[in-house]
N, C-alpha and C positions, 0 to 999 in steps of 0.2 A: 676346497670350499673355504671361503673367508669366514671369519667369525661373524661378521654382519649377516652373511647369507645363512649361516648355520643357525643364528638366533632368530631368523624370521624377518618379515617386512617391518615390523615395529622397531625392533632392535637396529635394523639397518638404517633407519632414519634418525636414530638417536643423536648422531653427531650434528644434525641440523636443527635440533630442538633448542629453544631459548633456555639457557641454564636457570634463569630466574623462575621460569614456569615449572621446570623439573623440580627445583627445590621447593616450590610452593606445593606441588602435588605430594611430595614426601612429607611436608609439614602437616598437611591435611590428614594423611594416613596415620602419622605418628600421634597427632593431637586428638584425632577422632571426630572432630567437627570443623566446619569452615570458620566459625567464630573463634574457636580456640587456636586454630592455625593463624588467623589474622592477628590475634593478640601476641602469639609467639613471634610473628614476623614484623610486628609493629606497622601493619597496614590495615586497611578497612576490610570487612567481610566482602563487600562487593568487589574489591580488587582481587581478593583470593578467588572468588567465583569466576571472574573474568579470565584470570590466568589459566585456571583449570579448563574452562570451556575452550580457550584458545589452543591449549595443548591437545584437547580432544579433536578439535578441527584439524590441527596439524597432522595428527597421526591417523585421522579417519576412524577412530575407535572410541567407544565409551570406556573411560579409564577408572571411573569410580562408581560404585553402587551407593546411592544417596540414602543410606540407612543410618541409624544411630547406634554405635559409631559407624562412620563410613568404612567401606571395605573396597580394596582394589579389585577390579576385574582381572581376568587372566592377562589381558593386555596391560592393564595398570600395574600388575606385578612386575612386568618387564621394565617398565619405566621407573618404578620404585627401586628395583634392584640396581638399575643403572645409576640412580641418584645416590644410593648408598655407596656404590663403588666409586663414584665421582668424589664424594665427600672423603672417602678413605685416601684416594690418590692425592687430593688437595692437602690433607693433613700431613701425609708423608712428604710431599714436596716442600711444604712450609717448614717442616722439621729439618730436612736436609739443607735447606737454604738458610736456616737459622733465624727465620722470621716468624716462627710459630710460638705458641705459648710453651716455654720451656718446662713449666711445671705441670703440663697436661699429659698424662700417660696415654698411650694408644689403647683403645678398647677393642678386644677381639671377641665378638659373639660367636659361640660354637655350639652346635647341637650334638649331643652324645647320648647313647642309650644307657639305661640305668646300670646294667651289668658291667659295661666297660668302665663306667664311672666308679663302681664299687670295687673294681679289681686292678686295672692297669692304667687308666687314663690319667689319674692324678699324678702318677709317677712321671708321665710324659710332660705334664705341665711344670713339674719341678726341675726338669732338665733344660727348660728354656732359659737362655741367658738373662741376667738381671737388667742389662742395658741393651738396647734402649728400653726405657720404662714402659710397661704394658700391664693392662688388667684383663682378666678373663671373665667373660659373662657366659656362663654355661646354661644351655637350655636342655633339660632332660626330656627325651622323646624316644619312643620305640624306634629301633634301627630301621624298621620298614617304613617309617614315616618321617625321618629326619630330612629327607630330600624336599619335602613340602616347605620346610622353613627356608631352604636355599632358594626355592622358586619364588617365595614371597620376598626374598631379600632381607629376612629377619636375622639371618646368620651369615657369616662369611665362609664357614667351613662346617663339615658335619662328618661324624662317623655313621656310616650307613651300610645296609645290606645290599644296596643296588649298585651293580657295576656300570649302569647306564648313566652317563654324565648328564646332569642338569645343564640346560643351555647356559653358556657362559662360564662353565666350571670345568675343572680337570679332575680326573679320577686316578687314584693309586690304590693298589691292593694292600691291605694290612695283614691279612692272615685269617685263620679260622678260630672262633671261640668255641671250645668244646663244652658240652653240657652232659652231665651224668645223671641217670635216673636213680633217685635215692628215696629212702624213707627212714624213719626212726625205728630202732629195734622194737619199741613198744607198739608202734603202728603195725609192724610186720606180724607180731604175735597176735594182735587183736583182729586184723582185717584180712590177712593173706593166707589164713588157714595153714595147710601143710606145705605151702611153698617153702623150699624150691622143688619138693617132690612133685607138686602139681605145676604144670607150665604157667609161667607168669601171665601169658595171654588169656588164660581161662579165668583169672581172678581180678586182673587189674582194672577192667572197664566198669566194675560195679562198686568200687571202693572210693572213699573221699580223696580229693585231689586239690592241690593248692596252685592257683594261678597268680601271676603278678597283677594283671588287670584284664579287661575284656579284649584287649588286642593281643594278648599273649596266646600263641597257638602251639607252643612247643610241647605242652603236655598232650594235647590232642594228637599232634603229629607222632609223638612217640607211642601213644596208645594204639593208634591205627597200625603202626609198624609191627607191634607185638601181638595184636589181636586179629590181624588180617582184615582190618577195615573199620572197626568200631572206634569211635573217639573215646575220650575219657568220660568218667561218670558225671551225671548231673549233680552229684554232691560236690559242689565247688566252693572253695574259699578264695576270696580275692584279697591279696595283701600287696598294695602298691608301693612297696619299699624293698629294695634289694636285700638289705640286711633282715628286715622283717619277714620277707618271703622265706629266707633260709631258716630263720628262727621258728616260723610257723611249722615248717616240715620237721625240724628238730623236736618241736613240742608234740608232734604226733597228730596234727590236724589233718594231714593228708600226705600223699607222695608228691613228688615233683621232680623236674629236671633242673639241676643247679650247675652254675659255672664250675668247671673243674678246680679253679683256684680257690673257690670257697668250699667246695665239697671235700677235697682231699684231706685237709687238717681234721675235719670232723669224722671222716671215715677212719683215719688212723687212731683217733681217740675213742672210737666205738660209739660216737654219738649218732652216727648215720650208718645205714646199711646200703650197700650197692645192690640194686635190684637186677641188673644185667650187665655183666662185664664185657659182653660182646656187642651190645647195642648202645649207641650214644647219639647225641644230636650235635652236628657241626653247623655253625652259622658263619658264613663268610662275611667279613667286614671290609669296607673300603673307606678311603679318605677322599672326600670331595671338597673342593675349595674354589673360590672365585679365581678367574684368570686375571690376577692383578700382580704387578711388579711391586709388591709390598714387602719390605724387609721384615716387618713384624710378623706378617703371615707366613713368610718363608721360614723363619726360624722356628715358629710353632710347628709347621709341617715337618721339618727335619726331626724335631724331638718326638713327635707322634709316630713317625715312620720307624725311627730307631727303637723306640720302646715297644712298639707292636711286634717288631721282628724278634724281640727277646721274650715277649709275654704270650704271644699267640702261636698256635700251630701253623707251620708254614708248609 
């Protein structure tokens, strides 16, 4: 199956779309309104509106929701992603031909989950060669939701928990991030009674717990595993910072599951207690990126894959 067929009828017609209209649609999405896009493109608002309508007639789809700010429809996301990929290819081609702005670095927008960002991902960025010049624009998002940013075309690559490729992207396995169930010694003494003589499953579901945010399901998943079906307690603290999350557990606000790289030094120091040596949570991670022949993106992918092979469980 060809890429065009795999991407659907809209993507299949992209090569026939007027590039001026495609770039105009991207400007409207980026600027948020037709008037702002007109100012950025140095044309009149009616001209912007006419180009977008012509593009919608060409594709036979509504591409924009006329809200404030405007938002692309699902079909519009396909065209926006194509526009961003086109812009990237154009910049790379100009650089290789020596006709681009030599002082302008390549910008690589990447979506990454908070725990990877706090443990191994920055080491990957440090391995990327200094030349050609590039800048990283990181978007922090839960690993279960980073693929939505790829679909929107907001990022070129993402660390994700999904092995299913977003249309127009490739997928490579990174490894497993292991999470350990921990609590502070003070919390154990205060809330867990005579554990470990009493099974953990009999006490865990009724004591305070720390979550990263409301999308974080790891604590509930672990609690169900040890209790036989019950989730974590309703006594929940939300701390949307990877470092702050660990510090909240260390301070005794609740128990939680923590990336092994962050937990092990605190376990050795006695600042945390391992609640179950035999049960842990493994989250598979994958690298998804646009199908582009981009040297900047390729060197980033190589660095990420190499670092993940060293930092994550394989």
